[in-house]
C-alpha positions as CSV (number, residue, x, y, z in Angstrom):
1,M,116.9,64.5,62.7
2,P,120.6,63.6,63.3
3,I,121.6,63.5,67.0
4,F,124.3,66.1,66.6
5,V,121.9,68.6,65.0
6,L,119.3,67.9,67.7
7,L,121.9,68.5,70.4
8,M,123.0,71.8,68.9
9,Y,119.4,72.9,68.7
10,V,118.8,72.1,72.4
11,L,122.0,74.0,73.4
12,K,121.0,77.0,71.4
13,L,117.5,77.0,72.8
14,R,118.9,76.8,76.3
15,E,121.3,79.7,75.6
16,R,118.3,81.8,74.4
17,L,116.3,81.0,77.5
18,Y,119.3,81.7,79.8
19,R,119.4,85.4,80.6
20,Y,122.9,86.5,81.4
21,R,123.0,89.0,84.2
22,P,126.6,90.3,85.0
23,E,127.5,91.2,88.6
24,P,128.5,94.8,89.3
25,L,132.3,94.4,88.8
26,E,131.9,92.1,85.9
27,R,129.5,94.7,84.3
28,L,131.9,97.6,85.0
29,Y,134.8,95.9,83.2
30,R,132.6,94.9,80.3
31,E,132.1,98.6,79.6
32,S,134.7,100.7,77.9
33,G,137.5,102.1,80.1
34,P,138.7,105.7,80.5
35,Y,140.9,105.8,77.4
36,R,140.3,106.3,73.7
37,S,141.5,103.2,71.7
38,A,143.3,103.3,68.4
39,S,144.9,100.6,66.3
40,V,147.6,100.2,63.7
41,V,148.6,97.3,61.5
42,V,152.3,96.7,60.9
43,H,153.3,95.3,57.5
44,D,156.4,93.7,56.1
45,E,158.3,94.9,53.0
46,Q,155.9,93.0,50.7
47,G,152.9,94.6,52.3
48,R,151.8,91.5,54.3
49,P,150.4,92.2,57.7
50,L,152.6,91.2,60.6
51,Y,151.1,92.7,63.8
52,R,148.0,94.5,64.9
53,I,148.5,96.8,67.8
54,D,145.6,98.3,69.8
55,Y,146.6,101.0,72.3
56,P,145.2,103.8,74.5
57,E,145.7,106.8,72.2
58,D,145.3,109.4,75.0
59,R,147.4,107.7,77.7
60,M,150.6,109.6,78.3
61,D,152.6,107.2,80.5
62,A,154.0,103.7,79.9
63,C,151.4,101.0,79.5
64,P,151.2,97.3,80.5
65,V,151.3,95.0,77.5
66,V,149.1,92.0,76.5
67,I,150.1,89.7,73.7
68,W,147.2,88.1,72.0
69,G,147.2,84.5,70.7
70,N,144.8,83.6,67.8
71,G,142.8,80.4,67.6
72,S,143.5,78.0,64.7
73,D,143.4,79.8,61.4
74,A,142.1,83.0,63.0
75,Q,143.4,86.5,62.7
76,P,143.4,89.5,65.2
77,E,140.4,91.0,63.4
78,N,138.3,88.0,64.5
79,Y,138.7,89.4,68.0
80,G,138.9,93.1,67.0
81,D,136.2,94.5,69.3
82,L,137.7,92.7,72.3
83,L,141.3,94.0,71.6
84,A,140.0,97.5,71.2
85,H,138.1,97.2,74.4
86,L,141.2,96.2,76.3
87,A,143.0,99.2,75.0
88,T,140.4,101.5,76.5
89,W,141.5,100.1,79.9
90,G,145.1,101.2,79.4
91,F,146.7,98.2,77.8
92,V,148.8,97.9,74.6
93,I,147.5,94.8,72.9
94,V,149.6,93.2,70.2
95,G,148.4,90.3,68.0
96,N,150.3,88.7,65.2
97,Y,148.9,87.4,61.9
98,C,150.1,83.8,62.4
99,R,147.3,81.2,61.8
100,N,149.0,78.6,63.9
101,T,150.3,79.8,67.2
102,G,150.3,76.7,69.4
103,T,154.0,76.1,69.7
104,G,154.5,79.4,71.6
105,K,157.4,80.5,69.4
106,E,155.1,82.9,67.5
107,I,154.0,84.4,70.8
108,A,157.6,84.8,72.0
109,D,158.6,86.4,68.7
110,T,155.8,88.9,69.1
111,I,157.1,89.8,72.6
112,G,160.5,90.3,71.1
113,Y,159.0,92.7,68.5
114,V,157.3,94.7,71.3
115,L,160.5,95.0,73.3
116,R,162.5,96.2,70.3
117,E,159.8,98.8,69.5
118,N,160.0,100.0,73.1
119,D,163.8,100.7,72.6
120,K,163.5,102.2,69.1
121,P,163.5,106.0,69.1
122,T,161.5,106.2,65.8
123,S,158.8,103.9,67.1
124,L,155.3,105.1,68.1
125,F,155.8,103.0,71.2
126,Y,159.3,104.2,72.2
127,G,159.4,104.2,75.9
128,K,155.7,103.5,76.2
129,I,155.9,99.9,77.3
130,R,155.9,98.6,80.9
131,T,158.3,95.7,80.3
132,D,157.8,94.6,83.9
133,R,154.0,94.4,83.3
134,M,153.5,91.9,80.4
135,G,150.9,89.3,80.0
136,A,149.5,87.0,77.3
137,V,146.0,85.9,76.4
138,G,145.1,83.2,73.9
139,Q,142.0,81.5,72.6
140,S,141.9,77.8,71.6
141,Q,145.2,77.0,69.9
142,G,146.4,80.4,71.0
143,A,145.8,79.3,74.6
144,T,148.4,76.5,74.1
145,G,150.7,79.1,72.5
146,V,150.6,81.5,75.4
147,L,151.4,78.7,77.8
148,N,154.2,77.4,75.5
149,A,155.8,80.8,75.0
150,D,157.6,80.5,78.3
151,K,160.0,78.0,76.6
152,Y,161.4,80.7,74.4
153,L,161.5,83.7,76.8
154,E,164.4,84.9,78.8
155,K,162.1,86.6,81.3
156,P,158.7,85.1,82.3
157,L,155.4,86.9,81.8
158,Q,153.5,88.3,84.7
159,T,150.3,86.6,83.8
160,V,148.8,84.2,81.3
161,V,145.2,83.7,80.5
162,T,143.8,80.8,78.5
163,I,140.4,80.9,76.9
164,A,139.0,77.6,75.8
165,L,142.2,75.7,76.3
166,P,142.1,72.5,74.3
167,A,142.4,69.2,76.2
168,L,145.8,67.7,75.6
169,K,144.4,64.9,73.4
170,W,143.5,67.6,70.7
171,C,147.0,69.1,70.7
172,D,149.6,68.3,68.0
173,A,152.9,67.0,69.5
174,K,154.5,70.4,68.9
175,D,151.7,72.2,70.8
176,V,151.6,70.1,73.9
177,Y,151.7,72.3,77.0
178,D,153.0,71.7,80.5
179,I,151.3,73.6,83.3
180,E,153.8,72.6,86.0
181,S,156.6,74.5,84.3
182,Q,154.7,77.8,84.3
183,S,155.9,80.7,86.4
184,A,153.3,83.3,85.5
185,D,150.0,83.8,87.3
186,L,147.4,81.7,85.5
187,F,143.7,82.2,84.7
188,F,141.9,79.4,82.9
189,M,138.6,80.5,81.3
190,A,136.2,78.4,79.2
191,G,132.5,77.8,78.8
192,T,130.2,75.0,80.0
193,H,129.0,74.3,76.4
194,D,132.6,73.8,75.2
195,F,132.4,70.2,76.3
196,I,134.3,68.6,73.4
197,I,137.4,70.7,72.9
198,S,137.8,72.4,76.2
199,P,135.6,70.6,78.8
200,T,135.4,71.3,82.5
201,A,137.5,68.2,83.3
202,S,140.5,69.3,81.3
203,N,140.4,72.9,82.5
204,S,140.2,71.6,86.1
205,E,143.2,69.2,85.4
206,A,145.2,72.2,84.1
207,Y,144.2,74.3,87.1
208,H,145.2,71.6,89.6
209,A,148.5,71.2,87.9
210,A,149.6,74.7,88.9
211,R,152.3,74.8,91.6
212,P,151.0,75.0,95.2
213,G,152.3,78.5,95.8
214,Q,151.3,79.9,92.4
215,A,148.5,82.4,91.9
216,A,145.9,80.8,89.8
217,A,142.2,80.8,88.9
218,M,139.7,78.9,86.9
219,A,136.1,79.7,85.9
220,M,133.6,78.4,83.3
221,T,131.0,80.7,81.8
222,K,127.5,79.2,81.8
223,C,126.2,78.4,78.2
224,A,129.4,79.7,76.5
225,D,130.8,77.6,73.6
226,H,134.2,77.4,72.1
227,L,133.9,80.6,70.1
228,E,132.4,82.8,72.8
229,S,135.4,85.1,73.0
230,M,135.5,86.0,69.3
231,G,134.3,89.4,68.3
232,D,133.8,91.5,71.4
233,G,134.7,88.9,73.9
234,G,131.2,87.8,74.8
235,M,130.6,86.6,78.3
236,H,134.3,86.3,78.9
237,R,134.9,90.0,78.4
238,G,134.2,91.4,81.9
239,Y,136.3,89.1,84.0
240,L,139.1,88.9,81.4
241,T,139.5,92.7,81.6
242,A,139.2,92.6,85.4
243,W,141.9,89.9,85.7
244,L,144.3,91.9,83.5
245,R,143.7,95.1,85.5
246,Y,144.2,93.2,88.7
247,R,147.4,91.4,87.8
248,L,149.0,93.9,85.5
249,A,147.7,97.3,86.7
250,E,147.4,96.7,90.4
251,D,143.7,97.8,90.2
252,G,142.3,97.2,93.7
253,Q,138.7,97.4,92.5
254,A,139.3,94.7,89.9
255,A,141.1,92.6,92.5
256,A,137.8,92.3,94.4
257,A,136.4,90.2,91.6
258,F,138.8,87.5,92.5
259,A,140.4,88.0,95.9
260,G,139.4,89.1,99.4
261,K,136.8,87.8,101.9
262,S,134.0,87.4,99.3
263,P,135.3,87.5,95.7
264,E,132.5,88.4,93.3
265,I,133.3,85.7,90.8
266,H,132.6,83.1,93.5
267,R,129.1,84.6,94.1
268,N,128.3,85.0,90.4
269,K,125.5,82.7,89.2
270,G,126.6,83.1,85.6
271,W,129.9,81.2,86.3
272,K,130.5,77.6,87.4
273,H,133.5,75.6,88.6
274,V,135.2,78.6,90.0
275,R,138.6,77.9,91.7
276,T,141.2,80.3,93.0
277,Q,144.4,79.9,94.9
278,N,147.1,82.3,96.3
279,L,145.4,85.5,95.3
280,K,146.4,88.2,97.7
281,G,147.4,85.5,100.2
282,E,144.0,83.8,100.2
283,S,143.8,80.1,100.8
284,T,142.4,77.9,98.0
285,N,138.7,78.5,97.3
286,E,136.5,76.2,95.3
287,N,132.9,76.7,94.2
288,D,130.9,74.6,91.8
């Protein structure tokens, strides 16, 4: 049996034997939120899809916004259940149909579209966007894209979350990211089984490149591989939702997952290599 096939068999066996037990806050934010989600796909004049927008249909006030960055050759529907889930927690989620998002320009263009829709009286989203509460989340190549978007933006995002951020050696020259230039709050998420493209070492290097006074976190999900977040978000879903609620919606309950005297994520046996700094004035915490 080829070594690669044997290795994959061992990993899958370990994953089946490992029973994932979410902690209370993680479990809470894995469940649907208080709103009813809806989605719409925006097309160009030729009928080609441009943007997918998931939103809380029954929320009446302006909403925080999350821009989604697809992995290589992926589309928003590859993450459809996760995007709909985030909408139930009060976010407007906007993903574009670009299959290569690593430069960041595609993410910045999507932000520009959202801002224009917020100002357009004929738009479904006229006046419904919290332009002071905007974040971006990307998986794989999309993770490099949400980091690189800052190069093209006049105003910085409030938070950026990377899921399975590729190590720099896998990035094309145009997609290379620079953590030290980031001004947004940062959360680096990945899985312990993603040891080729997004290993612990490269995520740790990215985390430690954050500026000393910057709010930042890192956490690796046990047994998760590179594609864990596709579909419904998998084991990343709970804490991704909690982080966005914490940083964009000032949700004090969600904050307890990351900040305070005993943050839940630091005590969660389903996560490894947890690091946090400057969250609610806390000093740096590290837990392997």
